[in-house]
C-alpha positions in Angstrom: 13.9 105.0 25.2 17.0 103.4 25.8 18.5 101.9 28.8 22.5 102.3 28.2 24.1 104.9 29.4 25.6 108.3 28.0 29.9 107.0 26.9 30.2 110.5 28.4 30.2 110.0 31.8 32.0 107.0 31.7 35.1 109.3 30.3 34.6 112.6 32.4 34.7 109.3 36.0 37.8 108.1 34.9 39.6 111.1 33.9 38.5 112.1 37.1 40.2 109.1 38.9 43.2 109.3 37.0 44.0 113.1 37.8 43.8 112.1 41.9 46.4 109.9 41.2 48.6 112.0 39.6 48.2 114.9 41.8 48.8 111.8 44.7 51.8 110.6 43.0 53.0 114.2 42.4 52.5 115.2 45.6 54.5 111.9 47.1 57.6 113.1 44.5 57.4 116.2 46.0 57.8 115.0 50.1 60.4 112.9 48.9 62.2 115.3 47.3 62.0 117.6 50.3 62.5 115.0 52.6 65.6 114.1 50.2 66.6 118.0 50.6 66.2 118.6 53.8 68.6 115.2 54.8 71.2 116.5 52.7 71.0 119.8 54.6 71.1 118.6 57.9 74.2 116.8 56.4 76.4 119.6 55.0 74.6 122.6 57.2 72.9 123.8 54.0 69.6 123.8 55.8 68.1 127.0 55.0 65.2 126.8 57.4 67.3 126.1 60.6 67.6 128.0 63.4 70.5 130.1 63.8 72.4 130.1 66.7 71.8 133.0 69.1 74.7 133.8 72.0 74.6 134.6 75.7 76.3 137.8 75.3 74.7 140.9 73.1 76.2 142.2 70.3 77.3 145.5 69.5 75.1 148.1 68.0 75.4 148.4 63.7 78.7 150.9 64.3 79.7 151.0 67.5 83.1 150.4 68.4 84.1 147.2 70.0 85.2 147.1 73.5 87.9 144.9 74.4 86.6 142.6 77.2 89.1 141.3 79.7 88.6 137.9 81.7 88.7 138.1 85.2 91.4 135.1 86.4 89.9 134.0 89.9 93.2 133.6 92.2 94.0 130.7 93.6 93.7 130.5 96.6 96.0 128.2 98.9 94.9 126.2 102.1 97.8 125.9 104.6 99.5 122.6 104.1 99.3 121.5 108.4 96.1 124.1 109.5 96.7 122.8 113.0 100.2 124.2 112.9 100.9 127.2 114.7 102.6 129.3 112.7 106.3 130.7 114.8 107.9 134.1 115.2 111.0 134.7 114.6 112.7 135.9 118.0 115.0 138.8 117.2 118.9 137.3 118.4 120.2 138.2 121.5 122.7 140.8 121.5 126.0 139.8 122.8 127.5 140.7 125.8 131.3 142.0 125.1 133.9 141.2 127.8 136.3 143.9 128.0 139.4 144.2 129.2 141.3 146.0 130.7 144.5 147.4 129.3 147.5 147.7 130.3 147.8 150.2 132.2 145.3 150.2 134.3 145.7 146.3 135.1 149.5 145.3 137.8 150.7 143.2 134.4 153.0 145.9 133.8 154.0 146.4 137.2 157.4 145.4 139.0 157.8 142.5 140.7 157.6 143.8 144.2 155.2 146.5 143.5 152.7 143.7 142.0 152.8 141.1 144.9 152.2 143.7 147.5 149.3 145.7 145.8 148.1 142.1 144.6 148.1 141.3 148.6 146.8 145.1 149.3 143.8 144.6 147.0 142.2 141.4 148.8 142.6 143.2 151.8 140.3 146.4 150.9 138.1 143.4 148.8 137.8 141.8 152.3 136.3 145.4 153.8 134.1 145.5 151.3 136.5 148.5 149.4 137.0 148.2 145.8 140.7 149.1 144.8 140.6 150.2 141.1 143.8 150.9 139.1 143.3 154.3 137.0 147.7 154.2 135.7 150.2 151.9 136.2 152.6 151.4 134.2 152.9 154.2 131.8 154.6 154.5 127.6 157.4 156.6 127.3 155.2 158.6 124.6 152.5 159.0 127.0 154.6 160.4 129.6 155.7 162.9 127.1 152.4 163.7 126.4 151.1 164.1 129.3 153.6 166.7 130.0 153.0 168.8 127.4 149.6 168.9 128.7 150.6 170.0 131.6 152.4 172.8 130.7 149.9 174.2 128.3 147.5 173.9 131.4 150.1 175.3 134.1 152.1 177.6 132.2 155.4 176.3 132.7 157.6 173.8 132.6 158.5 174.0 136.9 154.7 174.1 137.6 153.6 171.6 135.4 156.3 168.6 136.7 155.2 168.8 139.8 151.9 166.6 138.4 153.8 164.5 135.8 157.7 164.2 135.7 159.6 164.0 132.5 159.6 159.9 131.1 163.3 159.7 132.4 162.8 160.6 135.8 158.8 159.0 135.6 158.0 155.8 138.8 155.2 154.9 136.4 157.6 154.5 133.0 159.7 152.3 135.1 156.1 150.5 136.1 157.8 151.8 140.4 154.2 153.7 140.8 150.4 153.2 140.5 147.2 155.4 140.6 144.3 153.9 142.2 140.4 155.1 142.8 137.8 156.0 144.0 138.1 157.8 146.8 137.1 155.3 149.2 140.4 153.1 147.8 142.6 155.8 148.5 141.6 156.4 151.7 141.4 152.9 152.7 145.0 152.6 150.6 146.5 155.6 152.8 145.9 154.4 156.5 146.6 150.7 155.4 149.4 150.3 152.8 152.5 150.1 155.4 150.7 146.6 156.1 151.8 145.4 153.0 154.5 148.2 152.0 152.6 150.4 149.4 152.8 154.2 150.4 151.6 157.6 149.6 154.5 159.6 148.3 153.3 162.8 147.5 150.6 165.5 149.3 148.9 166.6 146.0 148.1 163.4 144.5 146.3 161.3 146.9 145.7 158.5 144.9 149.5 157.9 143.9 151.2 155.0 145.7 154.6 153.6 145.3 156.3 150.5 147.2 158.9 152.5 149.4 159.1 151.1 152.8 159.0 147.6 154.4 156.0 145.8 154.7 154.5 146.3 158.0 156.9 149.1 157.9 155.7 152.5 158.5 155.6 154.7 155.4 157.8 158.2 154.8 156.9 161.3 155.4 155.4 162.3 152.7 156.5 164.7 149.5 155.0 167.6 148.9 154.7 167.1 145.0 157.0 166.1 142.7 160.4 167.4 141.7 162.6 166.9 138.1 165.9 166.3 138.9 168.0 168.7 137.2 170.5 166.7 134.6 
């Protein structure tokens, strides 16, 4: 018998080794290519196996209208610049008190000097007794006196009766500043009783408010007339 190995068996082993080596080399090449491809995909965003980014907002169904989304803007809250400061309340403006001055007819300014001086002393004396003398009508304009006469004629129905209360302007002591009407009733009573001391007297019975300077101070007043009488022209 012969001891030599057959040549076919040695060739088969060599062939297998070459095959395995080739497979390993091919695998290494393929792995390198895949690794290189993956790196290129990451660089240029071309990787097919990269996971997509999933939005937290649910997408609408296919064919459904897309609803408009309104973003709520939070309202900023202002903090007081000085929390310890107490807010002040606005007080309403105070109403101004307007002092009304009496008209010229309701004062002694338009009276004749003699009647003005005498009446001033009488007013002071009455005040000391607790009585206030208020002038309701002093000196009048001729136009007002005529208007009062016209109203009296309408009221009483005749010129004769009307002139018992209101004289025509040219005969009126009020137009000359020589007569004064006063009030209230307590003042009329006081001046009727004490006016002679100051030369101020009541003239007519039908007019307890009408006073004139008819006598010298301290002298008894003359008798009163029933009413005024218009002088004949």
